[in-house]
CHARMM internal coordinates of N, CA and C (Angstrom, degrees):
IC EDIT
DIST 1 N 1 CA 1.4455
DIST 1 CA 1 C 1.5209
ANGL 1 N 1 CA 1 C 109.64
DIST 1 C 2 N 1.3201
ANGL 1 CA 1 C 2 N 114.20
DIHE 1 N 1 CA 1 C 2 N 140.58
DIST 2 N 2 CA 1.4613
ANGL 1 C 2 N 2 CA 121.28
DIHE 1 CA 1 C 2 N 2 CA 174.70
DIST 2 CA 2 C 1.5293
ANGL 2 N 2 CA 2 C 108.15
DIHE 1 C 2 N 2 CA 2 C -107.94
DIST 2 C 3 N 1.3218
ANGL 2 CA 2 C 3 N 118.24
DIHE 2 N 2 CA 2 C 3 N 151.18
DIST 3 N 3 CA 1.4729
ANGL 2 C 3 N 3 CA 120.06
DIHE 2 CA 2 C 3 N 3 CA -179.84
DIST 3 CA 3 C 1.5294
ANGL 3 N 3 CA 3 C 113.05
DIHE 2 C 3 N 3 CA 3 C -54.42
DIST 3 C 4 N 1.3128
ANGL 3 CA 3 C 4 N 117.66
DIHE 3 N 3 CA 3 C 4 N -35.10
DIST 4 N 4 CA 1.4659
ANGL 3 C 4 N 4 CA 120.10
DIHE 3 CA 3 C 4 N 4 CA -178.66
DIST 4 CA 4 C 1.5313
ANGL 4 N 4 CA 4 C 112.10
DIHE 3 C 4 N 4 CA 4 C -69.76
DIST 4 C 5 N 1.3313
ANGL 4 CA 4 C 5 N 117.77
DIHE 4 N 4 CA 4 C 5 N -14.50
DIST 5 N 5 CA 1.4643
ANGL 4 C 5 N 5 CA 120.14
DIHE 4 CA 4 C 5 N 5 CA 176.65
DIST 5 CA 5 C 1.5251
ANGL 5 N 5 CA 5 C 111.12
DIHE 4 C 5 N 5 CA 5 C -62.91
DIST 5 C 6 N 1.3232
ANGL 5 CA 5 C 6 N 117.43
DIHE 5 N 5 CA 5 C 6 N -34.60
DIST 6 N 6 CA 1.4687
ANGL 5 C 6 N 6 CA 120.07
DIHE 5 CA 5 C 6 N 6 CA 178.35
DIST 6 CA 6 C 1.5235
ANGL 6 N 6 CA 6 C 110.73
DIHE 5 C 6 N 6 CA 6 C -62.90
DIST 6 C 7 N 1.3206
ANGL 6 CA 6 C 7 N 117.31
DIHE 6 N 6 CA 6 C 7 N -43.21
DIST 7 N 7 CA 1.4688
ANGL 6 C 7 N 7 CA 120.48
DIHE 6 CA 6 C 7 N 7 CA 177.88
DIST 7 CA 7 C 1.5266
ANGL 7 N 7 CA 7 C 110.37
DIHE 6 C 7 N 7 CA 7 C -65.05
DIST 7 C 8 N 1.3266
ANGL 7 CA 7 C 8 N 116.31
DIHE 7 N 7 CA 7 C 8 N -36.89
DIST 8 N 8 CA 1.4683
ANGL 7 C 8 N 8 CA 120.05
DIHE 7 CA 7 C 8 N 8 CA 179.63
DIST 8 CA 8 C 1.5265
ANGL 8 N 8 CA 8 C 111.79
DIHE 7 C 8 N 8 CA 8 C -62.76
DIST 8 C 9 N 1.3262
ANGL 8 CA 8 C 9 N 117.44
DIHE 8 N 8 CA 8 C 9 N -31.12
DIST 9 N 9 CA 1.4617
ANGL 8 C 9 N 9 CA 119.85
DIHE 8 CA 8 C 9 N 9 CA 179.12
DIST 9 CA 9 C 1.5222
ANGL 9 N 9 CA 9 C 111.82
DIHE 8 C 9 N 9 CA 9 C -59.37
DIST 9 C 10 N 1.3366
ANGL 9 CA 9 C 10 N 117.18
DIHE 9 N 9 CA 9 C 10 N -31.80
DIST 10 N 10 CA 1.4701
ANGL 9 C 10 N 10 CA 120.31
DIHE 9 CA 9 C 10 N 10 CA -177.22
DIST 10 CA 10 C 1.5309
ANGL 10 N 10 CA 10 C 112.74
DIHE 9 C 10 N 10 CA 10 C -101.99
DIST 10 C 11 N 1.3302
ANGL 10 CA 10 C 11 N 116.90
DIHE 10 N 10 CA 10 C 11 N 7.19
DIST 11 N 11 CA 1.4660
ANGL 10 C 11 N 11 CA 119.75
DIHE 10 CA 10 C 11 N 11 CA 178.71
DIST 11 CA 11 C 1.5255
ANGL 11 N 11 CA 11 C 113.60
DIHE 10 C 11 N 11 CA 11 C -126.70
DIST 11 C 12 N 1.3362
ANGL 11 CA 11 C 12 N 117.43
DIHE 11 N 11 CA 11 C 12 N -21.27
DIST 12 N 12 CA 1.4674
ANGL 11 C 12 N 12 CA 121.12
DIHE 11 CA 11 C 12 N 12 CA -177.45
DIST 12 CA 12 C 1.5289
ANGL 12 N 12 CA 12 C 109.33
DIHE 11 C 12 N 12 CA 12 C -97.43
DIST 12 C 13 N 1.3268
ANGL 12 CA 12 C 13 N 115.21
DIHE 12 N 12 CA 12 C 13 N 132.07
DIST 13 N 13 CA 1.4638
ANGL 12 C 13 N 13 CA 120.82
DIHE 12 CA 12 C 13 N 13 CA 179.04
DIST 13 CA 13 C 1.5286
ANGL 13 N 13 CA 13 C 110.34
DIHE 12 C 13 N 13 CA 13 C -96.51
DIST 13 C 14 N 1.3187
ANGL 13 CA 13 C 14 N 115.03
DIHE 13 N 13 CA 13 C 14 N 152.75
DIST 14 N 14 CA 1.4593
ANGL 13 C 14 N 14 CA 121.24
DIHE 13 CA 13 C 14 N 14 CA 175.60
DIST 14 CA 14 C 1.5301
ANGL 14 N 14 CA 14 C 107.80
DIHE 13 C 14 N 14 CA 14 C -63.12
DIST 14 C 15 N 1.3372
ANGL 14 CA 14 C 15 N 117.87
DIHE 14 N 14 CA 14 C 15 N 124.85
DIST 15 N 15 CA 1.4631
ANGL 14 C 15 N 15 CA 120.02
DIHE 14 CA 14 C 15 N 15 CA -172.75
DIST 15 CA 15 C 1.5261
ANGL 15 N 15 CA 15 C 115.25
DIHE 14 C 15 N 15 CA 15 C -80.73
DIST 15 C 16 N 1.3270
ANGL 15 CA 15 C 16 N 119.01
DIHE 15 N 15 CA 15 C 16 N -12.55
DIST 16 N 16 CA 1.4638
ANGL 15 C 16 N 16 CA 120.12
DIHE 15 CA 15 C 16 N 16 CA -176.69
DIST 16 CA 16 C 1.5214
ANGL 16 N 16 CA 16 C 109.71
DIHE 15 C 16 N 16 CA 16 C -159.82
DIST 16 C 17 N 1.3220
ANGL 16 CA 16 C 17 N 115.37
DIHE 16 N 16 CA 16 C 17 N 173.35
DIST 17 N 17 CA 1.4562
ANGL 16 C 17 N 17 CA 121.20
DIHE 16 CA 16 C 17 N 17 CA 174.52
DIST 17 CA 17 C 1.5129
ANGL 17 N 17 CA 17 C 114.23
DIHE 16 C 17 N 17 CA 17 C 87.60
DIST 17 C 18 N 1.3062
ANGL 17 CA 17 C 18 N 114.29
DIHE 17 N 17 CA 17 C 18 N -167.94
DIST 18 N 18 CA 1.4646
ANGL 17 C 18 N 18 CA 122.87
DIHE 17 CA 17 C 18 N 18 CA -176.12
DIST 18 CA 18 C 1.5235
ANGL 18 N 18 CA 18 C 112.39
DIHE 17 C 18 N 18 CA 18 C -56.86
DIST 18 C 19 N 1.3181
ANGL 18 CA 18 C 19 N 117.43
DIHE 18 N 18 CA 18 C 19 N -34.84
DIST 19 N 19 CA 1.4628
ANGL 18 C 19 N 19 CA 121.62
DIHE 18 CA 18 C 19 N 19 CA -176.68
DIST 19 CA 19 C 1.5307
ANGL 19 N 19 CA 19 C 112.38
DIHE 18 C 19 N 19 CA 19 C -108.61
DIST 19 C 20 N 1.3135
ANGL 19 CA 19 C 20 N 116.83
DIHE 19 N 19 CA 19 C 20 N 28.74
DIST 20 N 20 CA 1.4640
ANGL 19 C 20 N 20 CA 121.42
DIHE 19 CA 19 C 20 N 20 CA 178.32
DIST 20 CA 20 C 1.5295
ANGL 20 N 20 CA 20 C 109.51
DIHE 19 C 20 N 20 CA 20 C -53.54
DIST 20 C 21 N 1.3352
ANGL 20 CA 20 C 21 N 115.37
DIHE 20 N 20 CA 20 C 21 N 131.34
DIST 21 N 21 CA 1.4592
ANGL 20 C 21 N 21 CA 120.71
DIHE 20 CA 20 C 21 N 21 CA 178.46
DIST 21 CA 21 C 1.5189
ANGL 21 N 21 CA 21 C 114.66
DIHE 20 C 21 N 21 CA 21 C 92.54
DIST 21 C 22 N 1.3217
ANGL 21 CA 21 C 22 N 118.08
DIHE 21 N 21 CA 21 C 22 N -14.38
DIST 22 N 22 CA 1.4681
ANGL 21 C 22 N 22 CA 121.07
DIHE 21 CA 21 C 22 N 22 CA 179.34
DIST 22 CA 22 C 1.5290
ANGL 22 N 22 CA 22 C 109.02
DIHE 21 C 22 N 22 CA 22 C -85.16
DIST 22 C 23 N 1.3320
ANGL 22 CA 22 C 23 N 116.58
DIHE 22 N 22 CA 22 C 23 N 140.29
DIST 23 N 23 CA 1.4587
ANGL 22 C 23 N 23 CA 120.06
DIHE 22 CA 22 C 23 N 23 CA 177.65
DIST 23 CA 23 C 1.5249
ANGL 23 N 23 CA 23 C 110.47
DIHE 22 C 23 N 23 CA 23 C -59.01
DIST 23 C 24 N 1.3213
ANGL 23 CA 23 C 24 N 115.49
DIHE 23 N 23 CA 23 C 24 N 143.14
DIST 24 N 24 CA 1.4618
ANGL 23 C 24 N 24 CA 120.33
DIHE 23 CA 23 C 24 N 24 CA -179.64
DIST 24 CA 24 C 1.5310
ANGL 24 N 24 CA 24 C 110.15
DIHE 23 C 24 N 24 CA 24 C -55.82
DIST 24 C 25 N 1.3202
ANGL 24 CA 24 C 25 N 117.92
DIHE 24 N 24 CA 24 C 25 N -39.95
DIST 25 N 25 CA 1.4665
ANGL 24 C 25 N 25 CA 121.80
DIHE 24 CA 24 C 25 N 25 CA -179.61
DIST 25 CA 25 C 1.5197
ANGL 25 N 25 CA 25 C 112.56
DIHE 24 C 25 N 25 CA 25 C -64.66
DIST 25 C 26 N 1.3310
ANGL 25 CA 25 C 26 N 117.66
DIHE 25 N 25 CA 25 C 26 N -20.77
DIST 26 N 26 CA 1.4611
ANGL 25 C 26 N 26 CA 121.56
DIHE 25 CA 25 C 26 N 26 CA -177.02
DIST 26 CA 26 C 1.5249
ANGL 26 N 26 CA 26 C 113.61
DIHE 25 C 26 N 26 CA 26 C -99.20
DIST 26 C 27 N 1.3157
ANGL 26 CA 26 C 27 N 117.40
DIHE 26 N 26 CA 26 C 27 N 5.25
DIST 27 N 27 CA 1.4577
ANGL 26 C 27 N 27 CA 120.01
DIHE 26 CA 26 C 27 N 27 CA 178.52
DIST 27 CA 27 C 1.5240
ANGL 27 N 27 CA 27 C 109.60
DIHE 26 C 27 N 27 CA 27 C -70.28
DIST 27 C 28 N 1.3280
ANGL 27 CA 27 C 28 N 117.72
DIHE 27 N 27 CA 27 C 28 N 139.86
DIST 28 N 28 CA 1.4673
ANGL 27 C 28 N 28 CA 120.49
DIHE 27 CA 27 C 28 N 28 CA 179.49
DIST 28 CA 28 C 1.5267
ANGL 28 N 28 CA 28 C 112.08
DIHE 27 C 28 N 28 CA 28 C -63.91
DIST 28 C 29 N 1.3194
ANGL 28 CA 28 C 29 N 115.37
DIHE 28 N 28 CA 28 C 29 N 146.00
DIST 29 N 29 CA 1.4556
ANGL 28 C 29 N 29 CA 121.14
DIHE 28 CA 28 C 29 N 29 CA 179.17
DIST 29 CA 29 C 1.5177
ANGL 29 N 29 CA 29 C 112.81
DIHE 28 C 29 N 29 CA 29 C -58.55
DIST 29 C 30 N 1.3283
ANGL 29 CA 29 C 30 N 117.30
DIHE 29 N 29 CA 29 C 30 N -37.56
DIST 30 N 30 CA 1.4673
ANGL 29 C 30 N 30 CA 120.40
DIHE 29 CA 29 C 30 N 30 CA 179.64
DIST 30 CA 30 C 1.5306
ANGL 30 N 30 CA 30 C 111.08
DIHE 29 C 30 N 30 CA 30 C -63.71
DIST 30 C 31 N 1.3225
ANGL 30 CA 30 C 31 N 117.02
DIHE 30 N 30 CA 30 C 31 N -37.13
DIST 31 N 31 CA 1.4647
ANGL 30 C 31 N 31 CA 121.33
DIHE 30 CA 30 C 31 N 31 CA 177.96
DIST 31 CA 31 C 1.5282
ANGL 31 N 31 CA 31 C 110.37
DIHE 30 C 31 N 31 CA 31 C -67.54
DIST 31 C 32 N 1.3180
ANGL 31 CA 31 C 32 N 116.34
DIHE 31 N 31 CA 31 C 32 N -42.14
DIST 32 N 32 CA 1.4706
ANGL 31 C 32 N 32 CA 120.37
DIHE 31 CA 31 C 32 N 32 CA 178.40
DIST 32 CA 32 C 1.5315
ANGL 32 N 32 CA 32 C 110.33
DIHE 31 C 32 N 32 CA 32 C -64.24
DIST 32 C 33 N 1.3305
ANGL 32 CA 32 C 33 N 117.25
DIHE 32 N 32 CA 32 C 33 N -39.78
DIST 33 N 33 CA 1.4638
ANGL 32 C 33 N 33 CA 120.77
DIHE 32 CA 32 C 33 N 33 CA 178.43
DIST 33 CA 33 C 1.5248
ANGL 33 N 33 CA 33 C 110.38
DIHE 32 C 33 N 33 CA 33 C -66.61
DIST 33 C 34 N 1.3357
ANGL 33 CA 33 C 34 N 117.04
DIHE 33 N 33 CA 33 C 34 N -39.67
DIST 34 N 34 CA 1.4614
ANGL 33 C 34 N 34 CA 120.59
DIHE 33 CA 33 C 34 N 34 CA 176.44
DIST 34 CA 34 C 1.5213
ANGL 34 N 34 CA 34 C 109.87
DIHE 33 C 34 N 34 CA 34 C -60.31
DIST 34 C 35 N 1.3288
ANGL 34 CA 34 C 35 N 116.41
DIHE 34 N 34 CA 34 C 35 N -44.59
DIST 35 N 35 CA 1.4566
ANGL 34 C 35 N 35 CA 120.63
DIHE 34 CA 34 C 35 N 35 CA 179.60
DIST 35 CA 35 C 1.5280
ANGL 35 N 35 CA 35 C 111.14
DIHE 34 C 35 N 35 CA 35 C -62.70
DIST 35 C 36 N 1.3194
ANGL 35 CA 35 C 36 N 116.64
DIHE 35 N 35 CA 35 C 36 N -37.48
DIST 36 N 36 CA 1.4642
ANGL 35 C 36 N 36 CA 120.35
DIHE 35 CA 35 C 36 N 36 CA 178.76
DIST 36 CA 36 C 1.5282
ANGL 36 N 36 CA 36 C 110.55
DIHE 35 C 36 N 36 CA 36 C -62.77
DIST 36 C 37 N 1.3337
ANGL 36 CA 36 C 37 N 116.45
DIHE 36 N 36 CA 36 C 37 N -40.37
DIST 37 N 37 CA 1.4623
ANGL 36 C 37 N 37 CA 119.87
DIHE 36 CA 36 C 37 N 37 CA 178.15
DIST 37 CA 37 C 1.5269
ANGL 37 N 37 CA 37 C 111.28
DIHE 36 C 37 N 37 CA 37 C -68.71
DIST 37 C 38 N 1.3220
ANGL 37 CA 37 C 38 N 116.32
DIHE 37 N 37 CA 37 C 38 N -37.67
DIST 38 N 38 CA 1.4665
ANGL 37 C 38 N 38 CA 122.09
DIHE 37 CA 37 C 38 N 38 CA -179.02
DIST 38 CA 38 C 1.5294
ANGL 38 N 38 CA 38 C 111.04
DIHE 37 C 38 N 38 CA 38 C -73.52
DIST 38 C 39 N 1.3180
ANGL 38 CA 38 C 39 N 115.31
DIHE 38 N 38 CA 38 C 39 N -35.37
DIST 39 N 39 CA 1.4623
ANGL 38 C 39 N 39 CA 122.12
DIHE 38 CA 38 C 39 N 39 CA -176.31
DIST 39 CA 39 C 1.5125
ANGL 39 N 39 CA 39 C 109.74
DIHE 38 C 39 N 39 CA 39 C 115.05
DIST 39 C 40 N 1.3276
ANGL 39 CA 39 C 40 N 116.22
DIHE 39 N 39 CA 39 C 40 N 119.82
DIST 40 N 40 CA 1.4610
ANGL 39 C 40 N 40 CA 120.36
DIHE 39 CA 39 C 40 N 40 CA 179.44
DIST 40 CA 40 C 1.5228
ANGL 40 N 40 CA 40 C 110.09
DIHE 39 C 40 N 40 CA 40 C -68.62
DIST 40 C 41 N 1.3298
ANGL 40 CA 40 C 41 N 116.98
DIHE 40 N 40 CA 40 C 41 N 149.66
DIST 41 N 41 CA 1.4640
ANGL 40 C 41 N 41 CA 119.12
DIHE 40 CA 40 C 41 N 41 CA 176.23
DIST 41 CA 41 C 1.5305
ANGL 41 N 41 CA 41 C 110.89
DIHE 40 C 41 N 41 CA 41 C -67.71
DIST 41 C 42 N 1.3113
ANGL 41 CA 41 C 42 N 115.54
DIHE 41 N 41 CA 41 C 42 N 162.16
DIST 42 N 42 CA 1.4610
ANGL 41 C 42 N 42 CA 121.31
DIHE 41 CA 41 C 42 N 42 CA 177.51
DIST 42 CA 42 C 1.5317
ANGL 42 N 42 CA 42 C 109.79
DIHE 41 C 42 N 42 CA 42 C -73.63
DIST 42 C 43 N 1.3049
ANGL 42 CA 42 C 43 N 116.72
DIHE 42 N 42 CA 42 C 43 N 165.09
DIST 43 N 43 CA 1.4575
ANGL 42 C 43 N 43 CA 122.56
DIHE 42 CA 42 C 43 N 43 CA 171.99
DIST 43 CA 43 C 1.5097
ANGL 43 N 43 CA 43 C 114.31
DIHE 42 C 43 N 43 CA 43 C 82.35
DIST 43 C 44 N 1.3287
ANGL 43 CA 43 C 44 N 113.95
DIHE 43 N 43 CA 43 C 44 N -160.31
DIST 44 N 44 CA 1.4625
ANGL 43 C 44 N 44 CA 121.90
DIHE 43 CA 43 C 44 N 44 CA -174.90
DIST 44 CA 44 C 1.5284
ANGL 44 N 44 CA 44 C 112.34
DIHE 43 C 44 N 44 CA 44 C -61.55
DIST 44 C 45 N 1.3241
ANGL 44 CA 44 C 45 N 117.70
DIHE 44 N 44 CA 44 C 45 N -40.31
DIST 45 N 45 CA 1.4622
ANGL 44 C 45 N 45 CA 119.71
DIHE 44 CA 44 C 45 N 45 CA -179.77
DIST 45 CA 45 C 1.5227
ANGL 45 N 45 CA 45 C 110.59
DIHE 44 C 45 N 45 CA 45 C -61.34
DIST 45 C 46 N 1.3008
ANGL 45 CA 45 C 46 N 117.68
DIHE 45 N 45 CA 45 C 46 N -44.38
DIST 46 N 46 CA 1.4601
ANGL 45 C 46 N 46 CA 120.85
DIHE 45 CA 45 C 46 N 46 CA 177.95
DIST 46 CA 46 C 1.5185
ANGL 46 N 46 CA 46 C 112.45
DIHE 45 C 46 N 46 CA 46 C -61.59
DIST 46 C 47 N 1.3179
ANGL 46 CA 46 C 47 N 116.01
DIHE 46 N 46 CA 46 C 47 N -39.75
DIST 47 N 47 CA 1.4653
ANGL 46 C 47 N 47 CA 120.88
DIHE 46 CA 46 C 47 N 47 CA 177.22
DIST 47 CA 47 C 1.5179
ANGL 47 N 47 CA 47 C 110.60
DIHE 46 C 47 N 47 CA 47 C -61.61
DIST 47 C 48 N 1.3253
ANGL 47 CA 47 C 48 N 116.65
DIHE 47 N 47 CA 47 C 48 N -44.94
DIST 48 N 48 CA 1.4654
ANGL 47 C 48 N 48 CA 120.88
DIHE 47 CA 47 C 48 N 48 CA -178.76
DIST 48 CA 48 C 1.5281
ANGL 48 N 48 CA 48 C 111.48
DIHE 47 C 48 N 48 CA 48 C -67.67
DIST 48 C 49 N 1.3199
ANGL 48 CA 48 C 49 N 117.71
DIHE 48 N 48 CA 48 C 49 N -40.80
DIST 49 N 49 CA 1.4617
ANGL 48 C 49 N 49 CA 120.46
DIHE 48 CA 48 C 49 N 49 CA 178.57
DIST 49 CA 49 C 1.5262
ANGL 49 N 49 CA 49 C 110.96
DIHE 48 C 49 N 49 CA 49 C -64.90
DIST 49 C 50 N 1.3128
ANGL 49 CA 49 C 50 N 116.85
DIHE 49 N 49 CA 49 C 50 N -39.54
DIST 50 N 50 CA 1.4641
ANGL 49 C 50 N 50 CA 121.19
DIHE 49 CA 49 C 50 N 50 CA 177.41
DIST 50 CA 50 C 1.5278
ANGL 50 N 50 CA 50 C 110.78
DIHE 49 C 50 N 50 CA 50 C -62.87
DIST 50 C 51 N 1.3175
ANGL 50 CA 50 C 51 N 116.22
DIHE 50 N 50 CA 50 C 51 N -44.52
DIST 51 N 51 CA 1.4623
ANGL 50 C 51 N 51 CA 120.98
DIHE 50 CA 50 C 51 N 51 CA 179.20
DIST 51 CA 51 C 1.5286
ANGL 51 N 51 CA 51 C 110.75
DIHE 50 C 51 N 51 CA 51 C -64.45
DIST 51 C 52 N 1.3359
ANGL 51 CA 51 C 52 N 116.72
DIHE 51 N 51 CA 51 C 52 N -42.96
DIST 52 N 52 CA 1.4636
ANGL 51 C 52 N 52 CA 120.73
DIHE 51 CA 51 C 52 N 52 CA 178.68
DIST 52 CA 52 C 1.5289
ANGL 52 N 52 CA 52 C 110.88
DIHE 51 C 52 N 52 CA 52 C -60.75
DIST 52 C 53 N 1.3329
ANGL 52 CA 52 C 53 N 117.01
DIHE 52 N 52 CA 52 C 53 N -40.60
DIST 53 N 53 CA 1.4580
ANGL 52 C 53 N 53 CA 120.65
DIHE 52 CA 52 C 53 N 53 CA 178.28
DIST 53 CA 53 C 1.5266
ANGL 53 N 53 CA 53 C 110.65
DIHE 52 C 53 N 53 CA 53 C -63.45
DIST 53 C 54 N 1.3139
ANGL 53 CA 53 C 54 N 117.19
DIHE 53 N 53 CA 53 C 54 N -44.07
DIST 54 N 54 CA 1.4650
ANGL 53 C 54 N 54 CA 120.48
DIHE 53 CA 53 C 54 N 54 CA 179.51
DIST 54 CA 54 C 1.5278
ANGL 54 N 54 CA 54 C 111.38
DIHE 53 C 54 N 54 CA 54 C -60.75
DIST 54 C 55 N 1.3255
ANGL 54 CA 54 C 55 N 116.74
DIHE 54 N 54 CA 54 C 55 N -44.45
DIST 55 N 55 CA 1.4622
ANGL 54 C 55 N 55 CA 120.15
DIHE 54 CA 54 C 55 N 55 CA 179.27
DIST 55 CA 55 C 1.5260
ANGL 55 N 55 CA 55 C 110.83
DIHE 54 C 55 N 55 CA 55 C -64.24
DIST 55 C 56 N 1.3322
ANGL 55 CA 55 C 56 N 116.97
DIHE 55 N 55 CA 55 C 56 N -43.36
DIST 56 N 56 CA 1.4563
ANGL 55 C 56 N 56 CA 120.91
DIHE 55 CA 55 C 56 N 56 CA -179.75
DIST 56 CA 56 C 1.5274
ANGL 56 N 56 CA 56 C 110.75
DIHE 55 C 56 N 56 CA 56 C -65.18
DIST 56 C 57 N 1.3058
ANGL 56 CA 56 C 57 N 116.70
DIHE 56 N 56 CA 56 C 57 N -48.77
DIST 57 N 57 CA 1.4611
ANGL 56 C 57 N 57 CA 121.88
DIHE 56 CA 56 C 57 N 57 CA -176.91
DIST 57 CA 57 C 1.5306
ANGL 57 N 57 CA 57 C 112.14
DIHE 56 C 57 N 57 CA 57 C -60.63
DIST 57 C 58 N 1.3216
ANGL 57 CA 57 C 58 N 116.58
DIHE 57 N 57 CA 57 C 58 N -34.98
DIST 58 N 58 CA 1.4666
ANGL 57 C 58 N 58 CA 121.16
DIHE 57 CA 57 C 58 N 58 CA -178.00
DIST 58 CA 58 C 1.5232
ANGL 58 N 58 CA 58 C 113.55
DIHE 57 C 58 N 58 CA 58 C -96.25
DIST 58 C 59 N 1.3326
ANGL 58 CA 58 C 59 N 116.96
DIHE 58 N 58 CA 58 C 59 N 9.20
DIST 59 N 59 CA 1.4614
ANGL 58 C 59 N 59 CA 120.95
DIHE 58 CA 58 C 59 N 59 CA 177.14
DIST 59 CA 59 C 1.5162
ANGL 59 N 59 CA 59 C 113.89
DIHE 58 C 59 N 59 CA 59 C 66.58
DIST 59 C 60 N 1.3255
ANGL 59 CA 59 C 60 N 116.88
DIHE 59 N 59 CA 59 C 60 N 33.07
DIST 60 N 60 CA 1.4636
ANGL 59 C 60 N 60 CA 120.91
DIHE 59 CA 59 C 60 N 60 CA -175.00
DIST 60 CA 60 C 1.5345
ANGL 60 N 60 CA 60 C 114.06
DIHE 59 C 60 N 60 CA 60 C -110.91
DIST 60 C 61 N 1.3258
ANGL 60 CA 60 C 61 N 117.77
DIHE 60 N 60 CA 60 C 61 N 14.20
DIST 61 N 61 CA 1.4647
ANGL 60 C 61 N 61 CA 119.20
DIHE 60 CA 60 C 61 N 61 CA -178.88
DIST 61 CA 61 C 1.5291
ANGL 61 N 61 CA 61 C 112.52
DIHE 60 C 61 N 61 CA 61 C -60.29
DIST 61 C 62 N 1.3172
ANGL 61 CA 61 C 62 N 117.29
DIHE 61 N 61 CA 61 C 62 N -26.11
DIST 62 N 62 CA 1.4609
ANGL 61 C 62 N 62 CA 121.39
DIHE 61 CA 61 C 62 N 62 CA 178.59
DIST 62 CA 62 C 1.5241
ANGL 62 N 62 CA 62 C 113.04
DIHE 61 C 62 N 62 CA 62 C -61.62
DIST 62 C 63 N 1.3252
ANGL 62 CA 62 C 63 N 116.66
DIHE 62 N 62 CA 62 C 63 N -21.95
DIST 63 N 63 CA 1.4671
ANGL 62 C 63 N 63 CA 119.83
DIHE 62 CA 62 C 63 N 63 CA 177.65
DIST 63 CA 63 C 1.5229
ANGL 63 N 63 CA 63 C 112.06
DIHE 62 C 63 N 63 CA 63 C -64.19
DIST 63 C 64 N 1.3248
ANGL 63 CA 63 C 64 N 117.25
DIHE 63 N 63 CA 63 C 64 N -18.98
DIST 64 N 64 CA 1.4628
ANGL 63 C 64 N 64 CA 120.89
DIHE 63 CA 63 C 64 N 64 CA -179.03
DIST 64 CA 64 C 1.5312
ANGL 64 N 64 CA 64 C 112.66
DIHE 63 C 64 N 64 CA 64 C -84.64
DIST 64 C 65 N 1.3299
ANGL 64 CA 64 C 65 N 117.62
DIHE 64 N 64 CA 64 C 65 N -12.91
DIST 65 N 65 CA 1.4702
ANGL 64 C 65 N 65 CA 120.63
DIHE 64 CA 64 C 65 N 65 CA -176.60
DIST 65 CA 65 C 1.5251
ANGL 65 N 65 CA 65 C 113.90
DIHE 64 C 65 N 65 CA 65 C -55.31
DIST 65 C 66 N 1.3330
ANGL 65 CA 65 C 66 N 119.58
DIHE 65 N 65 CA 65 C 66 N -45.45
DIST 66 N 66 CA 1.4733
ANGL 65 C 66 N 66 CA 118.47
DIHE 65 CA 65 C 66 N 66 CA 178.49
DIST 66 CA 66 C 1.5324
ANGL 66 N 66 CA 66 C 112.64
DIHE 65 C 66 N 66 CA 66 C -62.78
DIST 66 C 67 N 1.3258
ANGL 66 CA 66 C 67 N 117.13
DIHE 66 N 66 CA 66 C 67 N -29.81
DIST 67 N 67 CA 1.4621
ANGL 66 C 67 N 67 CA 119.89
DIHE 66 CA 66 C 67 N 67 CA 178.28
DIST 67 CA 67 C 1.5190
ANGL 67 N 67 CA 67 C 111.24
DIHE 66 C 67 N 67 CA 67 C -71.89
DIST 67 C 68 N 1.3218
ANGL 67 CA 67 C 68 N 116.82
DIHE 67 N 67 CA 67 C 68 N -30.07
DIST 68 N 68 CA 1.4642
ANGL 67 C 68 N 68 CA 120.56
DIHE 67 CA 67 C 68 N 68 CA 178.47
DIST 68 CA 68 C 1.5275
ANGL 68 N 68 CA 68 C 111.10
DIHE 67 C 68 N 68 CA 68 C -69.33
DIST 68 C 69 N 1.3257
ANGL 68 CA 68 C 69 N 115.56
DIHE 68 N 68 CA 68 C 69 N -39.98
DIST 69 N 69 CA 1.4552
ANGL 68 C 69 N 69 CA 119.87
DIHE 68 CA 68 C 69 N 69 CA -174.47
DIST 69 CA 69 C 1.5262
ANGL 69 N 69 CA 69 C 112.72
DIHE 68 C 69 N 69 CA 69 C -91.87
DIST 69 C 70 N 1.3245
ANGL 69 CA 69 C 70 N 116.13
DIHE 69 N 69 CA 69 C 70 N -19.49
DIST 70 N 70 CA 1.4683
ANGL 69 C 70 N 70 CA 119.57
DIHE 69 CA 69 C 70 N 70 CA -175.63
DIST 70 CA 70 C 1.5080
ANGL 70 N 70 CA 70 C 112.46
DIHE 69 C 70 N 70 CA 70 C 80.44
DIST 70 C 71 N 1.3340
ANGL 70 CA 70 C 71 N 116.99
DIHE 70 N 70 CA 70 C 71 N 5.50
DIST 71 N 71 CA 1.4672
ANGL 70 C 71 N 71 CA 121.09
DIHE 70 CA 70 C 71 N 71 CA 179.02
DIST 71 CA 71 C 1.5176
ANGL 71 N 71 CA 71 C 108.95
DIHE 70 C 71 N 71 CA 71 C -102.96
DIST 71 C 72 N 1.3014
ANGL 71 CA 71 C 72 N 115.40
DIHE 71 N 71 CA 71 C 72 N 123.95
DIST 72 N 72 CA 1.4504
ANGL 71 C 72 N 72 CA 120.90
DIHE 71 CA 71 C 72 N 72 CA -177.98
DIST 72 CA 72 C 1.5243
ANGL 72 N 72 CA 72 C 108.89
DIHE 71 C 72 N 72 CA 72 C -113.18
DIST 72 C 73 N 1.3341
ANGL 72 CA 72 C 73 N 117.14
DIHE 72 N 72 CA 72 C 73 N 141.18
DIST 73 N 73 CA 1.4680
ANGL 72 C 73 N 73 CA 119.30
DIHE 72 CA 72 C 73 N 73 CA 179.38
DIST 73 CA 73 C 1.5284
ANGL 73 N 73 CA 73 C 111.62
DIHE 72 C 73 N 73 CA 73 C -64.01
DIST 73 C 74 N 1.3162
ANGL 73 CA 73 C 74 N 115.17
DIHE 73 N 73 CA 73 C 74 N 150.06
DIST 74 N 74 CA 1.4572
ANGL 73 C 74 N 74 CA 121.21
DIHE 73 CA 73 C 74 N 74 CA 178.02
DIST 74 CA 74 C 1.5266
ANGL 74 N 74 CA 74 C 109.33
DIHE 73 C 74 N 74 CA 74 C -66.90
DIST 74 C 75 N 1.2933
ANGL 74 CA 74 C 75 N 116.04
DIHE 74 N 74 CA 74 C 75 N 148.58
DIST 75 N 75 CA 1.4729
ANGL 74 C 75 N 75 CA 120.21
DIHE 74 CA 74 C 75 N 75 CA 179.03
DIST 75 CA 75 C 1.4877
ANGL 75 N 75 CA 75 C 110.66
DIHE 74 C 75 N 75 CA 75 C -93.92
END
COOR INIT
IC SEED 1 N 1 CA 1 C
IC BUILD
């Protein structure tokens, strides 16, 4: 995973299928789990779907909120 993959989750839309047009970060966990069983596609899309599943499965989708708004907490 590259750091820019996190930003891609909130900017790249699913290019095909039942959820075509929906942001990768907004895909339902059940759909991501189904894809994991079926086999993720190769390339960048597969990387993003895998990352989205990990965030969903571990309850970490909230970490993407600052990337959606462009507002980052002060250090």
